[in-house]
ZAVO-483028 format. One line per 8 residues: number of its first residue (from 1); for each residue z, x, y of C-alpha. Coordinates in steps of 0.001 Angstrom, whole numbers. Example, Ala and Ser with C-alpha at 12.3 -4.5 7.8 and 13.67 -1.06 7.14 Angstrom:
BEGIN
1	7800,12300,-4500 ~ 7140,13670,-1060
//
This chain:
BEGIN
1	15434,15141,15899 ~ 12956,17277,14005 ~ 9588,15670,13338 ~ 6973,17810,11612 ~ 3513,16793,10377 ~ 1828,19172,7926 ~ -1682,18610,6589 ~ -3228,20546,3710
9	-6991,20541,3184 ~ -9060,22002,390 ~ -11484,21444,-2438 ~ -11459,17991,-4013 ~ -11276,17868,-7779 ~ -9167,21008,-7982 ~ -5963,19019,-7262 ~ -4854,22002,-5195
17	-4217,20288,-1812 ~ -2570,17307,-3487 ~ -192,19427,-5540 ~ 818,21484,-2506 ~ 1380,18320,-456 ~ 3416,16686,-3201 ~ 5754,19681,-3443 ~ 6230,19761,339
25	7018,16032,210 ~ 9472,16348,-2675 ~ 11244,19253,-1020 ~ 11600,17411,2286 ~ 13065,14378,529 ~ 15555,16475,-1436 ~ 16627,18034,1848 ~ 17445,14586,3237
33	14295,13952,5287 ~ 12353,10739,5675 ~ 8696,11197,4759 ~ 5406,9407,5233 ~ 2300,10688,3464 ~ -1417,10101,3808 ~ -3927,11168,1158 ~ -7697,11309,1326
41	-10022,12535,-1375 ~ -13754,12428,-2061 ~ -15399,9703,-4094 ~ -17095,12359,-6224 ~ -15441,13529,-9430 ~ -15806,17183,-8401 ~ -16228,18685,-4951 ~ -15822,17471,-1424
49	-12874,17609,947 ~ -9422,16452,-158 ~ -6399,16292,2137 ~ -2700,15595,1857 ~ -718,14955,5020 ~ 3056,14641,5098 ~ 5205,13709,8045 ~ 8843,14685,7584
57	11812,14099,9824 ~ 15584,14237,9651 ~ 15422,10780,11262 ~ 13418,7673,10367 ~ 9599,7677,10419 ~ 7323,4636,10359 ~ 3827,6133,10246 ~ 1801,9215,9441
65	2023,10325,13086 ~ -707,11139,15554 ~ -2114,14162,13783 ~ -976,17417,12209 ~ 1329,19831,13965 ~ 465,22288,11199 ~ -2942,22382,9533 ~ -3332,24426,6345
73	-6965,25157,5475 ~ -7681,26491,2012 ~ -11466,26625,2369 ~ -14162,26631,5057 ~ -14953,22934,4763 ~ -11361,21947,5484 ~ -11391,24059,8656 ~ -14780,22761,9782
81	-13848,19111,9228 ~ -10165,19000,10121 ~ -9582,21443,12960 ~ -10399,18777,15559 ~ -7389,16785,14320 ~ -4920,19572,15135 ~ -2865,18872,18229 ~ -4380,20857,21129
89	-1072,21618,22834 ~ 172,24387,20582 ~ -665,23183,17088 ~ -509,25691,14242 ~ -3374,26675,11965 ~ -2570,28393,8666 ~ -5736,29470,6857 ~ -6989,31526,3962
97	-8553,34472,5752 ~ -10394,35389,2541 ~ -12489,32220,2648 ~ -12269,30770,6180 ~ -14076,32080,9242 ~ -12775,30814,12580 ~ -14927,30009,15568 ~ -14202,31193,19107
105	-12569,28005,20356 ~ -9036,27568,19046 ~ -7997,25326,21947 ~ -4667,27010,22460 ~ -3470,26664,18882 ~ -1537,29389,17071 ~ -3475,30739,14091 ~ -1993,32572,11117
113	-4527,34092,8761 ~ -3131,34837,5311 ~ -5044,36348,2348 ~ -4169,33462,43 ~ -6983,34119,-2422 ~ -6315,37852,-2607 ~ -2600,37402,-3214 ~ -3294,34869,-5971
121	-5974,37014,-7636 ~ -4533,40500,-7194 ~ -761,40008,-7360 ~ -414,36916,-9537 ~ -3648,37439,-11536 ~ -4402,33727,-11340 ~ -6697,32378,-8625 ~ -5527,28814,-9197
129	-2103,29640,-7758 ~ -3505,29885,-4231 ~ -1830,26604,-3281 ~ 1523,27947,-4503 ~ 1022,31063,-2387 ~ 428,28708,538 ~ 3741,26965,-144 ~ 5514,30296,108
137	3812,30898,3445 ~ 4822,27448,4744 ~ 8379,28101,3601 ~ 8570,31433,5446 ~ 6957,30129,8642 ~ 8661,26779,9059 ~ 11925,27007,7158 ~ 11166,24722,4227
145	13784,25960,1735 ~ 12118,28157,-888 ~ 14749,27496,-3535 ~ 14249,23743,-3218 ~ 10490,24196,-3506 ~ 11022,26245,-6643 ~ 13344,23618,-8086 ~ 10693,20938,-7550
153	8210,23067,-9507 ~ 10800,23588,-12234 ~ 11465,19868,-12510 ~ 7770,18997,-12731 ~ 6552,21658,-15178 ~ 9706,23020,-16803 ~ 9802,20880,-19943 ~ 6153,21063,-20892
161	5014,24414,-19522 ~ 7683,27028,-18749 ~ 5009,29713,-18311 ~ 3475,27698,-15452 ~ 6866,27563,-13764 ~ 7235,31332,-13815 ~ 3669,31830,-12573 ~ 4045,29341,-9721
169	7424,30727,-8719 ~ 5920,34209,-8541 ~ 3060,32933,-6369 ~ 5435,31188,-3960 ~ 7632,34265,-3710 ~ 4580,36458,-3071 ~ 3362,34220,-253 ~ 6844,34087,1246
177	7294,37865,1095 ~ 3841,38618,2532 ~ 4517,36322,5483 ~ 7905,37811,6215 ~ 6455,41336,6106 ~ 3241,40715,8036 ~ 3551,37691,10340 ~ 5415,37423,13637
185	6157,33762,14281 ~ 4585,32587,17534 ~ 5169,28831,17392 ~ 8160,26549,17892 ~ 7841,24272,14859 ~ 10508,24192,12198 ~ 11918,22097,9398 ~ 15446,20682,9632
193	17471,19480,6650 ~ 19657,16389,6821 ~ 22546,17003,4389 ~ 24043,13558,4974 ~ 20875,11796,3789 ~ 20407,14206,896 ~ 23347,12513,-847 ~ 22015,8947,-383
201	20621,7444,-3566 ~ 16906,7022,-2986 ~ 13810,6688,-5127 ~ 10535,8426,-4354 ~ 7552,6196,-5074 ~ 4077,5439,-3863 ~ 2844,1937,-3146 ~ 1314,1417,-6589
209	4511,2435,-8344 ~ 6507,173,-6037 ~ 4286,-2795,-6913 ~ 4677,-2065,-10612 ~ 8471,-1723,-10321 ~ 8599,-4998,-8398 ~ 6587,-6721,-11120 ~ 8925,-5378,-13788
217	11939,-6530,-11756 ~ 10361,-10007,-11575 ~ 10353,-10030,-15409 ~ 6615,-9590,-15850 ~ 5620,-10547,-19393 ~ 1884,-9812,-19519 ~ -286,-7451,-17499 ~ -4040,-7396,-18040
225	-6374,-5202,-16042 ~ -9443,-3039,-15805 ~ -9346,402,-14122 ~ -10569,648,-10533 ~ -9677,2917,-7617 ~ -7159,2622,-5994 ~ -5396,4,-8138 ~ -5373,1899,-11442
233	-2008,3561,-10839 ~ -323,159,-11174 ~ -1759,-167,-14658 ~ -827,3428,-15519 ~ 2834,2812,-14662 ~ 2963,-479,-16540 ~ 1197,993,-19572 ~ 3986,3544,-19800
241	6957,1316,-19058 ~ 6180,-2389,-19622 ~ 6201,-2296,-23463 ~ 9663,-702,-23374 ~ 10810,-3601,-21191 ~ 9562,-6190,-23675 ~ 6259,-6935,-21991 ~ 2621,-6536,-22967
249	-45,-4480,-21197 ~ -3719,-5073,-22047 ~ -6740,-3140,-20774 ~ -9648,-5563,-20872 ~ -13399,-5006,-20809 ~ -13779,-6175,-17199 ~ -12011,-7893,-14331 ~ -13178,-11381,-15320
257	-11568,-11161,-18730 ~ -8456,-9571,-17194 ~ -7804,-12669,-15102 ~ -8711,-14837,-18089 ~ -5937,-13163,-20091 ~ -3537,-13597,-17177 ~ -4267,-17330,-16858 ~ -4031,-17860,-20601
265	-690,-16106,-20731 ~ 518,-18156,-17769 ~ -481,-21389,-19515 ~ 1738,-20318,-22414 ~ 4657,-19848,-19999 ~ 4501,-16084,-19441 ~ 4804,-14396,-16075 ~ 1494,-12596,-15747
273	-329,-10289,-13339 ~ -3457,-8256,-12818 ~ -4431,-5673,-10186 ~ -7831,-4697,-8870 ~ -9715,-3753,-5723 ~ -12358,-5570,-3686 ~ -15284,-5400,-6155 ~ -13012,-6566,-8959
281	-11582,-9417,-6890 ~ -15156,-10561,-6231 ~ -15707,-10845,-9979 ~ -12497,-12851,-10371 ~ -13438,-15592,-7911 ~ -14533,-18189,-10505 ~ -11400,-17601,-12594 ~ -9279,-17897,-9431
289	-10723,-21359,-8946 ~ -9656,-22240,-12487 ~ -6136,-21009,-11751 ~ -5978,-23215,-8651 ~ -7423,-26279,-10392 ~ -5206,-25894,-13475 ~ -2193,-25042,-11268 ~ -1313,-21865,-13156
297	1133,-19318,-11705 ~ -360,-15819,-11544 ~ -149,-12715,-9347 ~ -3310,-10811,-8416 ~ -2874,-7522,-6542 ~ -5874,-6348,-4510 ~ -5561,-2711,-3414 ~ -8185,-2933,-681
305	-10664,-161,32 ~ -13673,219,2283 ~ -16586,-2132,1641 ~ -18911,-3894,1230 ~ -20242,-3281,-2296 ~ -18934,31,-3637 ~ -18448,1032,-1 ~ -15781,3638,687
313	-13939,3633,-2652 ~ -11383,6266,-1674 ~ -10750,5170,1910 ~ -8563,2551,3605 ~ -9622,-836,4966 ~ -8105,-4292,5297 ~ -11384,-6113,4808 ~ -10674,-8470,1879
321	-8742,-11160,3755 ~ -11689,-13556,3901 ~ -12297,-13087,189 ~ -8633,-13627,-649 ~ -8199,-16736,1512 ~ -11597,-18406,1160 ~ -13067,-16873,-1998 ~ -13992,-19925,-4074
329	-16687,-22480,-4669 ~ -15224,-25595,-3186 ~ -11764,-25548,-1665 ~ -9178,-23580,-3617 ~ -6046,-23191,-1463 ~ -3842,-20328,-2581 ~ -1086,-18093,-1242 ~ -2050,-14686,177
337	532,-12005,998 ~ 202,-8543,2562 ~ 3078,-6031,2261 ~ 3490,-3669,5207 ~ 5204,-650,3629 ~ 6490,784,366 ~ 9715,-1227,503 ~ 7622,-4377,893
345	5357,-3400,-2004 ~ 8355,-3634,-4299 ~ 10148,-6630,-2846 ~ 7077,-8646,-1837 ~ 5726,-8339,-5373 ~ 8943,-9968,-6579 ~ 8429,-12584,-3875 ~ 4851,-13128,-5043
353	6054,-14002,-8540 ~ 8662,-16368,-7109 ~ 6055,-18137,-4966 ~ 3578,-18311,-7847 ~ 6200,-19919,-10065 ~ 7549,-22278,-7405 ~ 4168,-23533,-6214 ~ 2342,-23175,-9557
361	-588,-21305,-8112 ~ -2288,-17907,-8057 ~ -817,-15603,-5413 ~ -2904,-12710,-4080 ~ -1105,-9594,-2819 ~ -3168,-7407,-472 ~ -2217,-3734,-417 ~ -4710,-974,466
369	-5713,2576,-414 ~ -3437,4117,2192 ~ -370,2229,1018 ~ -1206,2472,-2686 ~ -1186,6273,-2506 ~ 1427,6743,208 ~ 4699,8337,-880 ~ 7992,7378,693
377	11659,7648,-194 ~ 13317,4244,-123 ~ 16873,3238,-812 ~ 17391,2674,-4512 ~ 17051,-1105,-4964 ~ 19671,-3157,-6741 ~ 17330,-4854,-9181 ~ 20245,-6601,-10834
385	20761,-8623,-7670 ~ 17171,-9879,-7525 ~ 16926,-13665,-7405 ~ 14089,-15007,-9531 ~ 12393,-18385,-9465 ~ 10877,-20041,-12531 ~ 8418,-22900,-12581 ~ 9625,-26475,-12566
393	9824,-27517,-16214 ~ 9648,-30881,-17931 ~ 12979,-30803,-19767 ~ 13045,-34111,-21622 ~ 10685,-35879,-23952 ~ 8451,-38375,-22211 ~ 5597,-39997,-24175 ~ 3935,-40774,-20852
401	4294,-37238,-19449 ~ 1790,-36432,-16718 ~ 1174,-32724,-16204 ~ -481,-33299,-12823 ~ 1679,-36138,-11559 ~ 968,-36946,-7922 ~ 4375,-35993,-6573 ~ 5429,-36075,-2924
409	5636,-32274,-2650 ~ 2555,-31686,-4795 ~ 4528,-29813,-7467 ~ 4521,-31337,-10953 ~ 6857,-30386,-13814 ~ 5307,-28204,-16517 ~ 5608,-28846,-20235 ~ 5025,-25542,-21987
417	2819,-25564,-25098 ~ 4847,-25849,-28272 ~ 7805,-27582,-26646 ~ 9553,-29741,-29287 ~ 8413,-33335,-29234 ~ 6228,-32863,-26214 ~ 2873,-34615,-25939 ~ -264,-32537,-25707
425	-2246,-32486,-22494 ~ -5613,-31175,-21455 ~ -6115,-28119,-19252 ~ -9527,-27944,-17658 ~ -11443,-26675,-14673 ~ -12968,-30117,-14259 ~ -11601,-32628,-11829 ~ -8946,-34451,-13812
433	-6445,-37273,-13799 ~ -2670,-36919,-13797 ~ -2607,-36269,-17548 ~ -5262,-33587,-17303 ~ -8118,-35642,-18731 ~ -11519,-34969,-17104 ~ -12246,-37534,-14399 ~ -15450,-36299,-12831
441	-16709,-39746,-11837 ~ -13608,-40809,-9941 ~ -14017,-39504,-6402 ~ -10839,-41126,-5120 ~ -8764,-39462,-7842 ~ -10488,-36121,-7190 ~ -9585,-36408,-3502 ~ -5975,-37299,-4379
449	-5718,-34192,-6570 ~ -7229,-32066,-3808 ~ -4645,-33468,-1406 ~ -1917,-32659,-3929 ~ -2954,-29019,-4253 ~ -3428,-28622,-516 ~ -100,-30273,262 ~ 1983,-27930,-1878
457	259,-24774,-582 ~ 541,-25886,3064 ~ 4303,-26306,2671 ~ 4644,-22637,1662 ~ 4141,-21622,5304 ~ 7747,-22625,5942 ~ 9068,-20015,3506 ~ 11275,-17626,5471
465	11254,-13847,5598 ~ 7506,-13235,5602 ~ 7170,-11787,9093 ~ 8829,-9264,11398 ~ 9234,-9325,15182 ~ 9837,-6306,17381 ~ 9841,-5682,21096 ~ 11497,-7627,23937
473	12081,-11384,24029 ~ 9253,-11772,26526 ~ 6105,-9653,26723 ~ 3204,-8900,28994 ~ 1180,-8479,25819 ~ 1716,-9838,22324 ~ 220,-8129,19281 ~ -249,-9762,15885
481	-732,-7335,13021 ~ -913,-7401,9244 ~ -1093,-4951,6364 ~ -241,-1264,6285 ~ -635,-650,10036 ~ 2828,-2028,10845 ~ 4556,1352,11073 ~ 2031,2751,13547
489	2195,-479,15550 ~ 5988,-301,15610 ~ 5938,3250,17014 ~ 3298,2377,19617 ~ 5296,-641,20805 ~ 8471,1461,21073 ~ 6653,4069,23197 ~ 5145,1517,25551
497	8381,-388,25999 ~ 10215,2874,26679 ~ 7612,3568,29382 ~ 8233,203,31018 ~ 5379,-1885,29588 ~ 6705,-5016,27876 ~ 4915,-5299,24532 ~ 5963,-7702,21803
505	4680,-7622,18211 ~ 4569,-10078,15322 ~ 3687,-8610,11943 ~ 2681,-11173,9324 ~ 3101,-10691,5589 ~ 2075,-14229,4594 ~ -1497,-14843,5676 ~ -2267,-17993,3698
513	-1047,-20521,4388 ~ -1008,-19337,7973 ~ 2465,-19741,9578 ~ 1044,-21781,12449 ~ 4321,-22784,14078 ~ 5603,-19208,14100 ~ 2404,-17875,15659 ~ 2407,-20607,18315
521	6004,-19786,19276 ~ 5120,-16103,19496 ~ 2050,-16796,21633 ~ 4205,-18830,24026 ~ 6458,-15795,24586 ~ 3695,-13483,25870 ~ 1181,-13500,28696 ~ -1740,-12269,26614
529	-2420,-12137,22882 ~ -4389,-9681,20719 ~ -4781,-9142,16971 ~ -4770,-5654,15473 ~ -6844,-5144,12319 ~ -8327,-2514,10011 ~ -11692,-4241,9579 ~ -14930,-4753,11476
537	-15045,-8517,11986 ~ -11448,-9295,12921 ~ -10780,-11479,9901 ~ -7255,-12612,10788 ~ -8281,-13122,14412 ~ -11064,-15463,13264 ~ -8710,-17395,10990 ~ -6253,-17856,13857
545	-9047,-18977,16167 ~ -10310,-21418,13521 ~ -6940,-22966,12656 ~ -5178,-22941,16023 ~ -5819,-23586,19689 ~ -5505,-19873,20468 ~ -8135,-17334,21452 ~ -6557,-13902,20905
553	-8431,-10710,21611 ~ -9153,-8070,18977 ~ -8367,-4387,18494 ~ -10054,-3034,15388 ~ -10686,115,13380 ~ -12937,430,10336 ~ -13713,4098,9683 ~ -11643,4314,6504
561	-8684,6064,8173 ~ -5489,4212,9187 ~ -4494,3700,12815 ~ -2304,6362,14376 ~ 440,5327,16809 ~ -1416,7085,19619 ~ -4610,5130,18970 ~ -2729,1840,19084
569	-773,2876,22159 ~ -3970,3691,24054 ~ -5654,461,22970 ~ -2678,-1695,23972 ~ -2327,79,27294 ~ -5945,-813,28030 ~ -5239,-4500,27297 ~ -2307,-4886,29702
//
């Protein structure tokens, strides 16, 4: 099986590394490969280091890999900052010899210096085509089909800018020809097509697009949001497509009003959603409490980034779990989900709407910067086969209707505003009686309503399909993970088990309510238990320790970069 990791680094703000990486990704997918991408970019509008890494294989891939096999440096900063990531046992460095000066310690890597800037300026007469020249070089060195690369450029620019197509094609051809004429290949890396997979119907999406498609498939009626990195791409997709699907997209003045619109639309019977990141979710906390108290279905997507405060706005972290689970004044139990990959982003968003409707509550979906901007090819979903849940409705006239009836399961039928012959009822953030009337002096009734809300959310932990197990039936070590690190964890567990170390993993995608019984059964099947997290404090580990009679250890990472399989493998090996 071929398995090639290529990383492109260059100037942020120029879009040059990103564009080159996207075309490599698109070409690999068209040639039947599985891909997994990782993007980083500076928080500044202009300047700083931007990177685009793509792992491509003619078999399945679950993570970004352990580091680049091929590193392409388009400026000095990318070489200075990224060279240490290149595999020391024969990795390949491709660099612009017009702008990059190498040091004396290449650690056994193979280096190909190419005059990218000169070719772009002298032959193509356009310096901005340097990244296209690089694509021609990559094609010549590693066998990425040039004609497929050119077709990807044609498909992206052909309709709106034919001149750009011709210019970029010329740059790619120039880079390819220069390499063939001047470079003797001294490495063993190469790209392999998979013709069988090239015919499979797949869609190429990033995590944000997958969330948006999932929301549309769930019959989203109203989206309200305020732009924030890295959640804005969800709004961009919905702004383009939701009106054509019969829905409404509203950009509000801030995150507080966005959730206000969502809750108002939900009260009227609409399926509604917003998306934000950590700072925006902080602003929404009071409105979240209203959604819980008023028992209003709503979906809130939090594309997590590094914190606290403005923190690392363009980096990856899974540090908002405490905020999602406990963020409230008073107790406001809600459902919190965390997709693990692009497929989950689509299908778990549908699931989030179903849970919100069934349990009449806000549901928070935790993605992160890595997953939001990660591109993968997934099998084209059959959206016509999606099963949707709608809230329990009051279907007959009842002059004594009680919106918040104290039912056994905690779920009360909803009478939508404007229903013929239906009585009016009050919706309020105050403690209320079964009809919705404020009852702030009745402590017993307030406690009964709190029990009602807690009871229905607690029962959601028995919903099936919100976790994945891998590894043997019995393990020396058990690992509990959540969020976007699942793929790297999966690869690490496979390596260790292949080497004779019995490792078992449980990856959770429902984090509140915590699936206590499932975790207890998993813990009983291993000799030792650890939790793997992309945050400093071990937020899931602390929740498990607080809610259960378990004391798992912690493996953590919080530098803004996702775990690699090798990092997890080494950490788990040290725990056995």
